[in-house]
mmCIF file as gemmi writes it, N, C-alpha and C atoms, coordinates in Angstrom:
data_model
loop_
_atom_site.group_PDB
_atom_site.id
_atom_site.type_symbol
_atom_site.label_atom_id
_atom_site.label_alt_id
_atom_site.label_comp_id
_atom_site.label_asym_id
_atom_site.label_entity_id
_atom_site.label_seq_id
_atom_site.pdbx_PDB_ins_code
_atom_site.Cartn_x
_atom_site.Cartn_y
_atom_site.Cartn_z
_atom_site.occupancy
_atom_site.B_iso_or_equiv
_atom_site.pdbx_formal_charge
_atom_site.auth_seq_id
_atom_site.auth_asym_id
_atom_site.pdbx_PDB_model_num
ATOM 1 N N . MET Axp A 1 ? 133.705 106.678 117.192 1 0 ? 1 A 1
ATOM 2 C CA . MET Axp A 1 ? 132.529 106.543 116.367 1 0 ? 1 A 1
ATOM 3 C C . MET Axp A 1 ? 132.848 107.173 114.628 1 0 ? 1 A 1
ATOM 4 N N . ASP Axp A 2 ? 132.708 106.061 114.197 1 0 ? 2 A 1
ATOM 5 C CA . ASP Axp A 2 ? 132.525 106.279 112.72 1 0 ? 2 A 1
ATOM 6 C C . ASP Axp A 2 ? 131.676 107.1 111.976 1 0 ? 2 A 1
ATOM 7 N N . ASP Axp A 3 ? 131.683 107.515 111.056 1 0 ? 3 A 1
ATOM 8 C CA . ASP Axp A 3 ? 130.749 108.16 109.741 1 0 ? 3 A 1
ATOM 9 C C . ASP Axp A 3 ? 129.56 107.116 109.875 1 0 ? 3 A 1
ATOM 10 N N . LEU Axp A 4 ? 129.327 105.878 109.69 1 0 ? 4 A 1
ATOM 11 C CA . LEU Axp A 4 ? 128.111 104.828 109.512 1 0 ? 4 A 1
ATOM 12 C C . LEU Axp A 4 ? 127.025 104.867 110.926 1 0 ? 4 A 1
ATOM 13 N N . THR Axp A 5 ? 127.952 105.403 112.161 1 0 ? 5 A 1
ATOM 14 C CA . THR Axp A 5 ? 126.821 105.189 113.321 1 0 ? 5 A 1
ATOM 15 C C . THR Axp A 5 ? 127.325 106.483 113.55 1 0 ? 5 A 1
ATOM 16 N N . ALA Axp A 6 ? 127.3 107.75 113.41 1 0 ? 6 A 1
ATOM 17 C CA . ALA Axp A 6 ? 127.4 108.779 113.906 1 0 ? 6 A 1
ATOM 18 C C . ALA Axp A 6 ? 126.003 109.27 114.686 1 0 ? 6 A 1
ATOM 19 N N . GLU Axp A 7 ? 126.223 110.049 115.587 1 0 ? 7 A 1
ATOM 20 C CA . GLU Axp A 7 ? 125.056 110.17 116.226 1 0 ? 7 A 1
ATOM 21 C C . GLU Axp A 7 ? 123.656 111.06 115.756 1 0 ? 7 A 1
ATOM 22 N N . VAL Axp A 8 ? 122.675 110.885 115.809 1 0 ? 8 A 1
ATOM 23 C CA . VAL Axp A 8 ? 121.503 111.277 115.44 1 0 ? 8 A 1
ATOM 24 C C . VAL Axp A 8 ? 121.297 112.737 116.282 1 0 ? 8 A 1
ATOM 25 N N . ASP Axp A 9 ? 121.097 113.793 116.073 1 0 ? 9 A 1
ATOM 26 C CA . ASP Axp A 9 ? 120.088 114.741 116.584 1 0 ? 9 A 1
ATOM 27 C C . ASP Axp A 9 ? 119.393 114.539 117.625 1 0 ? 9 A 1
ATOM 28 N N . PRO Axp A 10 ? 119.178 114.353 119.111 1 0 ? 10 A 1
ATOM 29 C CA . PRO Axp A 10 ? 117.915 113.899 119.49 1 0 ? 10 A 1
ATOM 30 C C . PRO Axp A 10 ? 116.672 114.749 119.331 1 0 ? 10 A 1
ATOM 31 N N . ARG Axp A 11 ? 116.838 116.224 118.969 1 0 ? 11 A 1
ATOM 32 C CA . ARG Axp A 11 ? 115.906 116.792 118.894 1 0 ? 11 A 1
ATOM 33 C C . ARG Axp A 11 ? 114.821 116.319 117.614 1 0 ? 11 A 1
ATOM 34 N N . LEU Axp A 12 ? 115.894 115.722 116.537 1 0 ? 12 A 1
ATOM 35 C CA . LEU Axp A 12 ? 115.289 114.941 115.153 1 0 ? 12 A 1
ATOM 36 C C . LEU Axp A 12 ? 114.2 113.631 115.608 1 0 ? 12 A 1
ATOM 37 N N . LEU Axp A 13 ? 115.36 112.814 116.654 1 0 ? 13 A 1
ATOM 38 C CA . LEU Axp A 13 ? 114.691 111.754 117.168 1 0 ? 13 A 1
ATOM 39 C C . LEU Axp A 13 ? 113.3 111.916 117.381 1 0 ? 13 A 1
ATOM 40 N N . GLU Axp A 14 ? 112.815 113.244 118.565 1 0 ? 14 A 1
ATOM 41 C CA . GLU Axp A 14 ? 111.398 113.431 118.73 1 0 ? 14 A 1
ATOM 42 C C . GLU Axp A 14 ? 110.444 113.784 118.005 1 0 ? 14 A 1
ATOM 43 N N . VAL Axp A 15 ? 110.883 114.175 116.837 1 0 ? 15 A 1
ATOM 44 C CA . VAL Axp A 15 ? 109.642 114.325 115.774 1 0 ? 15 A 1
ATOM 45 C C . VAL Axp A 15 ? 109.289 113.726 114.733 1 0 ? 15 A 1
ATOM 46 N N . LEU Axp A 16 ? 110.248 112.648 114.373 1 0 ? 16 A 1
ATOM 47 C CA . LEU Axp A 16 ? 110.553 111.686 113.408 1 0 ? 16 A 1
ATOM 48 C C . LEU Axp A 16 ? 109.423 110.462 113.792 1 0 ? 16 A 1
ATOM 49 N N . VAL Axp A 17 ? 108.362 110.011 112.647 1 0 ? 17 A 1
ATOM 50 C CA . VAL Axp A 17 ? 107.428 109.348 113.099 1 0 ? 17 A 1
ATOM 51 C C . VAL Axp A 17 ? 107.628 108.155 111.469 1 0 ? 17 A 1
ATOM 52 N N . CYS Axp A 18 ? 106.986 106.696 111.934 1 0 ? 18 A 1
ATOM 53 C CA . CYS Axp A 18 ? 107.344 105.81 110.963 1 0 ? 18 A 1
ATOM 54 C C . CYS Axp A 18 ? 106.425 106.292 109.403 1 0 ? 18 A 1
ATOM 55 N N . PRO Axp A 19 ? 107.001 106.248 108.478 1 0 ? 19 A 1
ATOM 56 C CA . PRO Axp A 19 ? 106.48 106.797 107.426 1 0 ? 19 A 1
ATOM 57 C C . PRO Axp A 19 ? 105.13 105.979 106.965 1 0 ? 19 A 1
ATOM 58 N N . LEU Axp A 20 ? 105.058 104.764 107.372 1 0 ? 20 A 1
ATOM 59 C CA . LEU Axp A 20 ? 103.968 103.869 106.699 1 0 ? 20 A 1
ATOM 60 C C . LEU Axp A 20 ? 102.64 103.933 108.157 1 0 ? 20 A 1
ATOM 61 N N . THR Axp A 21 ? 103.406 104.068 108.867 1 0 ? 21 A 1
ATOM 62 C CA . THR Axp A 21 ? 101.809 103.723 110.263 1 0 ? 21 A 1
ATOM 63 C C . THR Axp A 21 ? 101.924 105.35 110.687 1 0 ? 21 A 1
ATOM 64 N N . ARG Axp A 22 ? 102.93 106.429 110.545 1 0 ? 22 A 1
ATOM 65 C CA . ARG Axp A 22 ? 103.14 107.417 111.466 1 0 ? 22 A 1
ATOM 66 C C . ARG Axp A 22 ? 103.085 107.298 112.98 1 0 ? 22 A 1
ATOM 67 N N . GLY Axp A 23 ? 103.656 105.96 113.336 1 0 ? 23 A 1
ATOM 68 C CA . GLY Axp A 23 ? 103.678 105.729 114.69 1 0 ? 23 A 1
ATOM 69 C C . GLY Axp A 23 ? 105.195 106.462 115.203 1 0 ? 23 A 1
ATOM 70 N N . PRO Axp A 24 ? 105.232 105.836 116.49 1 0 ? 24 A 1
ATOM 71 C CA . PRO Axp A 24 ? 106.558 106.174 116.781 1 0 ? 24 A 1
ATOM 72 C C . PRO Axp A 24 ? 107.591 105.485 116.544 1 0 ? 24 A 1
ATOM 73 N N . LEU Axp A 25 ? 109.393 106.081 116.836 1 0 ? 25 A 1
ATOM 74 C CA . LEU Axp A 25 ? 110.06 105.186 116.426 1 0 ? 25 A 1
ATOM 75 C C . LEU Axp A 25 ? 111.007 104.791 117.43 1 0 ? 25 A 1
ATOM 76 N N . THR Axp A 26 ? 111.641 103.987 117.542 1 0 ? 26 A 1
ATOM 77 C CA . THR Axp A 26 ? 112.649 103.766 118.887 1 0 ? 26 A 1
ATOM 78 C C . THR Axp A 26 ? 113.859 104.069 118.14 1 0 ? 26 A 1
ATOM 79 N N . TYR Axp A 27 ? 115.257 103.961 118.64 1 0 ? 27 A 1
ATOM 80 C CA . TYR Axp A 27 ? 116.428 104.427 118.713 1 0 ? 27 A 1
ATOM 81 C C . TYR Axp A 27 ? 117.273 103.177 118.964 1 0 ? 27 A 1
ATOM 82 N N . ASP Axp A 28 ? 117.666 102.284 118.291 1 0 ? 28 A 1
ATOM 83 C CA . ASP Axp A 28 ? 118.848 101.214 118.386 1 0 ? 28 A 1
ATOM 84 C C . ASP Axp A 28 ? 120.169 101.609 118.2 1 0 ? 28 A 1
ATOM 85 N N . ARG Axp A 29 ? 120.825 102.137 118.858 1 0 ? 29 A 1
ATOM 86 C CA . ARG Axp A 29 ? 122.128 102.987 118.919 1 0 ? 29 A 1
ATOM 87 C C . ARG Axp A 29 ? 122.927 102.205 118.352 1 0 ? 29 A 1
ATOM 88 N N . ALA Axp A 30 ? 122.953 100.558 118.644 1 0 ? 30 A 1
ATOM 89 C CA . ALA Axp A 30 ? 124.007 99.334 118.732 1 0 ? 30 A 1
ATOM 90 C C . ALA Axp A 30 ? 123.998 99.018 117.16 1 0 ? 30 A 1
ATOM 91 N N . LYS Axp A 31 ? 122.789 99.103 116.517 1 0 ? 31 A 1
ATOM 92 C CA . LYS Axp A 31 ? 122.368 98.603 115.426 1 0 ? 31 A 1
ATOM 93 C C . LYS Axp A 31 ? 121.992 99.916 114.094 1 0 ? 31 A 1
ATOM 94 N N . ALA Axp A 32 ? 122.247 101.204 114.613 1 0 ? 32 A 1
ATOM 95 C CA . ALA Axp A 32 ? 122.251 102.76 114.17 1 0 ? 32 A 1
ATOM 96 C C . ALA Axp A 32 ? 120.983 102.265 113.298 1 0 ? 32 A 1
ATOM 97 N N . GLU Axp A 33 ? 120.038 101.853 113.895 1 0 ? 33 A 1
ATOM 98 C CA . GLU Axp A 33 ? 118.501 101.734 113.121 1 0 ? 33 A 1
ATOM 99 C C . GLU Axp A 33 ? 117.634 102.841 113.665 1 0 ? 33 A 1
ATOM 100 N N . LEU Axp A 34 ? 116.471 103.043 113.214 1 0 ? 34 A 1
ATOM 101 C CA . LEU Axp A 34 ? 115.244 103.591 113.662 1 0 ? 34 A 1
ATOM 102 C C . LEU Axp A 34 ? 114.121 102.317 113.518 1 0 ? 34 A 1
ATOM 103 N N . VAL Axp A 35 ? 113.547 101.892 114.807 1 0 ? 35 A 1
ATOM 104 C CA . VAL Axp A 35 ? 112.628 100.791 114.959 1 0 ? 35 A 1
ATOM 105 C C . VAL Axp A 35 ? 111.381 100.987 114.811 1 0 ? 35 A 1
ATOM 106 N N . SER Axp A 36 ? 110.301 101.083 113.853 1 0 ? 36 A 1
ATOM 107 C CA . SER Axp A 36 ? 108.853 101.084 113.948 1 0 ? 36 A 1
ATOM 108 C C . SER Axp A 36 ? 108.404 99.427 114.094 1 0 ? 36 A 1
ATOM 109 N N . GLN Axp A 37 ? 107.785 99.554 115.416 1 0 ? 37 A 1
ATOM 110 C CA . GLN Axp A 37 ? 107.358 98.187 115.813 1 0 ? 37 A 1
ATOM 111 C C . GLN Axp A 37 ? 106.023 98.104 115.301 1 0 ? 37 A 1
ATOM 112 N N . GLN Axp A 38 ? 104.799 98.859 114.904 1 0 ? 38 A 1
ATOM 113 C CA . GLN Axp A 38 ? 103.905 98.479 114.38 1 0 ? 38 A 1
ATOM 114 C C . GLN Axp A 38 ? 104.356 98.527 112.953 1 0 ? 38 A 1
ATOM 115 N N . ALA Axp A 39 ? 105.281 98.646 112.194 1 0 ? 39 A 1
ATOM 116 C CA . ALA Axp A 39 ? 105.242 98.63 110.685 1 0 ? 39 A 1
ATOM 117 C C . ALA Axp A 39 ? 106.14 97.243 110.516 1 0 ? 39 A 1
ATOM 118 N N . ARG Axp A 40 ? 106.931 97.065 111.811 1 0 ? 40 A 1
ATOM 119 C CA . ARG Axp A 40 ? 107.984 95.593 111.691 1 0 ? 40 A 1
ATOM 120 C C . ARG Axp A 40 ? 109.131 95.745 110.945 1 0 ? 40 A 1
ATOM 121 N N . LEU Axp A 41 ? 109.28 97.047 110.934 1 0 ? 41 A 1
ATOM 122 C CA . LEU Axp A 41 ? 110.572 97.919 109.93 1 0 ? 41 A 1
ATOM 123 C C . LEU Axp A 41 ? 111.534 98.433 110.843 1 0 ? 41 A 1
ATOM 124 N N . ALA Axp A 42 ? 112.996 98.419 110.532 1 0 ? 42 A 1
ATOM 125 C CA . ALA Axp A 42 ? 114.048 98.919 110.992 1 0 ? 42 A 1
ATOM 126 C C . ALA Axp A 42 ? 114.924 100.133 110.159 1 0 ? 42 A 1
ATOM 127 N N . TYR Axp A 43 ? 114.327 101.235 109.961 1 0 ? 43 A 1
ATOM 128 C CA . TYR Axp A 43 ? 115.063 102.085 109.005 1 0 ? 43 A 1
ATOM 129 C C . TYR Axp A 43 ? 116.783 102.304 109.284 1 0 ? 43 A 1
ATOM 130 N N . PRO Axp A 44 ? 117.264 102.646 108.462 1 0 ? 44 A 1
ATOM 131 C CA . PRO Axp A 44 ? 119.038 102.444 108.571 1 0 ? 44 A 1
ATOM 132 C C . PRO Axp A 44 ? 119.229 104.031 109.119 1 0 ? 44 A 1
ATOM 133 N N . ILE Axp A 45 ? 120.504 104.193 109.531 1 0 ? 45 A 1
ATOM 134 C CA . ILE Axp A 45 ? 120.768 105.771 109.918 1 0 ? 45 A 1
ATOM 135 C C . ILE Axp A 45 ? 122.467 105.377 109.058 1 0 ? 45 A 1
ATOM 136 N N . ARG Axp A 46 ? 122.6 106.249 108.175 1 0 ? 46 A 1
ATOM 137 C CA . ARG Axp A 46 ? 123.835 106.49 107.456 1 0 ? 46 A 1
ATOM 138 C C . ARG Axp A 46 ? 124.266 107.697 107.505 1 0 ? 46 A 1
ATOM 139 N N . ASP Axp A 47 ? 125.331 107.852 107.847 1 0 ? 47 A 1
ATOM 140 C CA . ASP Axp A 47 ? 126.16 109.22 108.154 1 0 ? 47 A 1
ATOM 141 C C . ASP Axp A 47 ? 125.212 110.233 109.147 1 0 ? 47 A 1
ATOM 142 N N . GLY Axp A 48 ? 125.055 109.636 109.848 1 0 ? 48 A 1
ATOM 143 C CA . GLY Axp A 48 ? 124.148 110.118 111.223 1 0 ? 48 A 1
ATOM 144 C C . GLY Axp A 48 ? 122.571 111.211 110.461 1 0 ? 48 A 1
ATOM 145 N N . VAL Axp A 49 ? 122.258 110.322 109.491 1 0 ? 49 A 1
ATOM 146 C CA . VAL Axp A 49 ? 120.921 110.827 108.684 1 0 ? 49 A 1
ATOM 147 C C . VAL Axp A 49 ? 120.187 109.57 108.857 1 0 ? 49 A 1
ATOM 148 N N . PRO Axp A 50 ? 118.645 109.558 109.119 1 0 ? 50 A 1
ATOM 149 C CA . PRO Axp A 50 ? 117.933 108.837 108.945 1 0 ? 50 A 1
ATOM 150 C C . PRO Axp A 50 ? 117.398 108.504 107.815 1 0 ? 50 A 1
ATOM 151 N N . ILE Axp A 51 ? 117.767 107.337 107.308 1 0 ? 51 A 1
ATOM 152 C CA . ILE Axp A 51 ? 116.931 106.908 105.774 1 0 ? 51 A 1
ATOM 153 C C . ILE Axp A 51 ? 115.298 106.341 106.058 1 0 ? 51 A 1
ATOM 154 N N . MET Axp A 52 ? 114.457 106.883 105.786 1 0 ? 52 A 1
ATOM 155 C CA . MET Axp A 52 ? 113.092 106.97 106.12 1 0 ? 52 A 1
ATOM 156 C C . MET Axp A 52 ? 112.073 106.626 105.008 1 0 ? 52 A 1
ATOM 157 N N . LEU Axp A 53 ? 112.899 105.774 104.492 1 0 ? 53 A 1
ATOM 158 C CA . LEU Axp A 53 ? 112.147 105.076 103.286 1 0 ? 53 A 1
ATOM 159 C C . LEU Axp A 53 ? 111.938 103.647 103.108 1 0 ? 53 A 1
ATOM 160 N N . PRO Axp A 54 ? 110.933 103.157 103.29 1 0 ? 54 A 1
ATOM 161 C CA . PRO Axp A 54 ? 110.372 101.653 103.608 1 0 ? 54 A 1
ATOM 162 C C . PRO Axp A 54 ? 111.39 100.953 102.486 1 0 ? 54 A 1
ATOM 163 N N . GLU Axp A 55 ? 111.649 101.002 101.323 1 0 ? 55 A 1
ATOM 164 C CA . GLU Axp A 55 ? 112.074 100.336 100.766 1 0 ? 55 A 1
ATOM 165 C C . GLU Axp A 55 ? 113.812 100.341 100.763 1 0 ? 55 A 1
ATOM 166 N N . GLU Axp A 56 ? 114.313 100.733 101.579 1 0 ? 56 A 1
ATOM 167 C CA . GLU Axp A 56 ? 115.578 100.616 102.277 1 0 ? 56 A 1
ATOM 168 C C . GLU Axp A 56 ? 115.6 100.308 103.776 1 0 ? 56 A 1
ATOM 169 N N . ALA Axp A 57 ? 114.227 100.281 104.482 1 0 ? 57 A 1
ATOM 170 C CA . ALA Axp A 57 ? 114.282 99.497 105.605 1 0 ? 57 A 1
ATOM 171 C C . ALA Axp A 57 ? 114.608 98.151 105.754 1 0 ? 57 A 1
ATOM 172 N N . ARG Axp A 58 ? 114.624 97.58 107.025 1 0 ? 58 A 1
ATOM 173 C CA . ARG Axp A 58 ? 115.121 95.971 106.841 1 0 ? 58 A 1
ATOM 174 C C . ARG Axp A 58 ? 113.873 95.415 107.935 1 0 ? 58 A 1
ATOM 175 N N . GLU Axp A 59 ? 113.24 94.794 107.442 1 0 ? 59 A 1
ATOM 176 C CA . GLU Axp A 59 ? 112.434 93.732 107.806 1 0 ? 59 A 1
ATOM 177 C C . GLU Axp A 59 ? 112.477 93.322 109.239 1 0 ? 59 A 1
ATOM 178 N N . LEU Axp A 60 ? 111.927 93.361 110.475 1 0 ? 60 A 1
ATOM 179 C CA . LEU Axp A 60 ? 112.615 92.655 111.515 1 0 ? 60 A 1
ATOM 180 C C . LEU Axp A 60 ? 111.974 91.561 111.599 1 0 ? 60 A 1
ATOM 181 N N . ALA Axp A 61 ? 113.029 90.613 112.497 1 0 ? 61 A 1
ATOM 182 C CA . ALA Axp A 61 ? 113.081 89.244 112.361 1 0 ? 61 A 1
ATOM 183 C C . ALA Axp A 61 ? 111.809 89.037 113.752 1 0 ? 61 A 1
ATOM 184 N N . GLU Axp A 62 ? 111.464 87.497 114.199 1 0 ? 62 A 1
ATOM 185 C CA . GLU Axp A 62 ? 110.712 87.267 115.212 1 0 ? 62 A 1
ATOM 186 C C . GLU Axp A 62 ? 111.696 87.494 116.123 1 0 ? 62 A 1
ATOM 187 N N . GLY Axp A 63 ? 110.551 88.306 117.288 1 0 ? 63 A 1
ATOM 188 C CA . GLY Axp A 63 ? 111.229 88.652 118.509 1 0 ? 63 A 1
ATOM 189 C C . GLY Axp A 63 ? 111.879 89.812 118.975 1 0 ? 63 A 1
ATOM 190 N N . GLU Axp A 64 ? 112.18 90.255 117.417 1 0 ? 64 A 1
ATOM 191 C CA . GLU Axp A 64 ? 112.8 91.555 117.863 1 0 ? 64 A 1
ATOM 192 C C . GLU Axp A 64 ? 111.852 92.633 117.805 1 0 ? 64 A 1
């Protein structure tokens, strides 16, 4: 596993919420992202650290 897809601490995933909606996030291991369905955003995970800034998030495409 390379540095870009380093695992995120499961305990951290339990407490993180979307900074915009305060709603739950799901972990997409394949894309190394935390996904907020409510906000329709995917927050990147870099070097095992979730980047929880809306300006760094990618908008989800239709059907994602």
